[in-house]
C-alpha positions as CSV (number, residue, x, y, z in Angstrom):
1,M,3.5,-6.8,2.1
2,T,0.5,-7.3,0.0
3,T,1.4,-10.8,-1.3
4,R,2.2,-12.0,2.4
5,L,-1.3,-10.7,3.6
6,E,-3.0,-12.4,0.7
7,A,-1.2,-15.7,1.4
8,F,-1.9,-15.6,5.1
9,H,-5.7,-14.9,4.5
10,G,-5.9,-17.2,1.4
11,E,-7.5,-14.4,-0.6
12,L,-6.8,-11.9,-3.2
13,S,-7.1,-8.2,-2.3
14,H,-8.0,-5.0,-4.0
15,L,-8.0,-1.3,-2.9
16,L,-10.4,1.0,-1.3
17,L,-8.9,4.6,-2.2
18,L,-9.4,7.2,0.7
19,R,-7.6,10.1,-0.8
20,S,-5.0,10.8,-3.5
21,T,-3.2,13.7,-4.9
22,T,-0.9,14.4,-7.8
23,D,1.9,16.9,-8.0
24,G,4.0,16.6,-11.1
25,D,5.1,13.0,-11.2
26,I,4.7,12.5,-7.5
27,Y,1.3,10.5,-6.7
28,Q,0.3,10.3,-3.1
29,R,-2.7,8.2,-1.8
30,E,-4.1,6.7,1.2
31,V,-5.9,3.4,0.9
32,V,-7.2,0.4,2.6
33,L,-6.4,-3.2,1.4
34,V,-9.6,-5.1,1.3
35,L,-10.0,-9.0,0.8
36,N,-12.1,-9.8,-2.2
37,N,-14.2,-12.5,-0.7
38,S,-14.3,-11.7,3.0
39,G,-14.3,-7.9,2.6
40,L,-12.0,-7.8,5.6
41,H,-10.0,-4.7,5.8
42,V,-6.3,-5.8,6.5
43,E,-4.2,-2.7,6.2
44,F,-4.2,1.0,6.0
45,G,-1.7,2.4,3.6
46,A,-0.1,5.7,2.9
47,I,2.3,5.8,-0.2
48,T,4.1,8.3,-2.1
49,I,4.7,7.0,-5.7
50,H,7.6,8.4,-8.3
51,L,5.4,7.9,-11.5
52,D,8.5,9.0,-13.7
53,R,10.4,6.0,-12.9
54,L,7.6,3.5,-14.2
55,P,6.5,2.7,-17.7
56,A,3.3,4.5,-18.9
57,P,0.9,1.4,-18.8
58,L,2.1,0.8,-15.2
59,R,1.6,4.4,-14.1
60,R,-2.1,4.2,-15.6
61,D,-2.8,1.2,-13.6
62,I,-1.5,2.6,-10.5
63,V,-3.7,5.9,-10.7
64,R,-6.8,3.9,-11.2
65,A,-6.1,2.6,-7.7
66,E,-8.0,-0.7,-8.0
67,L,-4.9,-3.0,-7.1
68,P,-2.1,-2.6,-4.6
69,L,1.2,-1.4,-6.0
70,G,3.2,-4.6,-5.3
71,S,0.4,-6.6,-7.1
72,L,0.8,-4.4,-10.2
73,L,4.6,-4.5,-10.1
74,H,4.3,-8.2,-10.3
75,L,1.8,-8.1,-13.0
76,H,3.7,-5.8,-15.2
77,R,6.8,-7.8,-14.3
78,F,8.5,-4.7,-13.1
79,A,11.7,-5.6,-11.1
80,F,11.8,-4.0,-7.8
81,R,13.1,-5.0,-4.2
82,S,11.6,-4.0,-0.9
83,Q,13.7,-2.3,1.6
84,P,12.1,-1.9,5.4
85,K,13.2,1.2,7.0
86,S,11.5,1.0,10.3
87,F,9.0,-1.0,12.2
88,I,6.4,1.1,13.9
89,R,3.6,1.3,16.8
90,V,1.0,3.9,16.5
91,E,-2.3,4.9,18.1
92,P,-4.7,5.0,15.2
93,D,-6.4,8.3,14.6
94,A,-10.0,8.8,13.3
95,V,-9.0,8.2,9.8
96,I,-7.2,5.0,10.4
97,S,-9.8,3.6,12.9
98,R,-12.6,4.3,10.3
99,A,-10.3,2.7,7.6
100,L,-9.6,-0.5,9.3
101,A,-13.1,-0.7,10.7
102,L,-11.8,-0.8,14.2
103,E,-14.3,-1.5,17.1
104,Q,-11.9,-0.5,20.0
105,P,-8.9,1.7,19.6
106,G,-5.6,0.5,20.5
107,Q,-2.0,0.3,19.4
108,L,-1.5,-1.1,16.1
109,Y,1.7,-2.0,14.3
110,G,3.4,-1.6,10.8
111,R,6.3,-0.5,8.8
112,C,7.8,2.1,6.8
113,N,9.2,0.6,3.6
114,A,10.8,1.8,0.5
115,L,10.4,0.0,-2.9
116,L,13.6,0.4,-4.9
117,T,14.5,-0.4,-8.6
118,P,17.4,-2.9,-9.0
119,S,19.7,0.1,-9.4
120,G,18.5,1.5,-6.2
121,E,16.3,4.3,-7.2
122,V,13.2,4.9,-5.0
123,L,9.9,3.7,-6.6
124,A,7.8,4.3,-3.4
125,D,7.9,5.2,0.2
126,I,5.1,3.4,2.1
127,V,3.6,3.4,5.6
128,E,1.6,0.2,6.2
129,I,-0.6,-0.3,9.3
130,L,-2.2,-3.5,10.0
131,P,-5.2,-4.2,12.5
132,L,-4.7,-6.6,15.4
């Protein structure tokens, strides 16, 4: 969704890392997608990434948590496909409200998505939530 959000807003973005953990080859993080110029928080994301399915240079960049996963996959020319699983409506908790700098809580929308290798292996499971 990163490339679509950047195109919509006319700006590139970077990550604000809220939390991350690593357990073997499984890397999980919660992030905010922040536009580079305006500083707007345009997405909250929670992601589980299978690092063992990626080349070492890409793994290093992912764990640095500076750029969104989709951007890094494109930069490293790593073939993948997106497979949305469901679209969701959520009431933001305190973490999401702070992350998206929400002034008034209300229902938010997003999706659960998987990124897959061309052969169908799961690279990442993602929950993306957008402010209204």
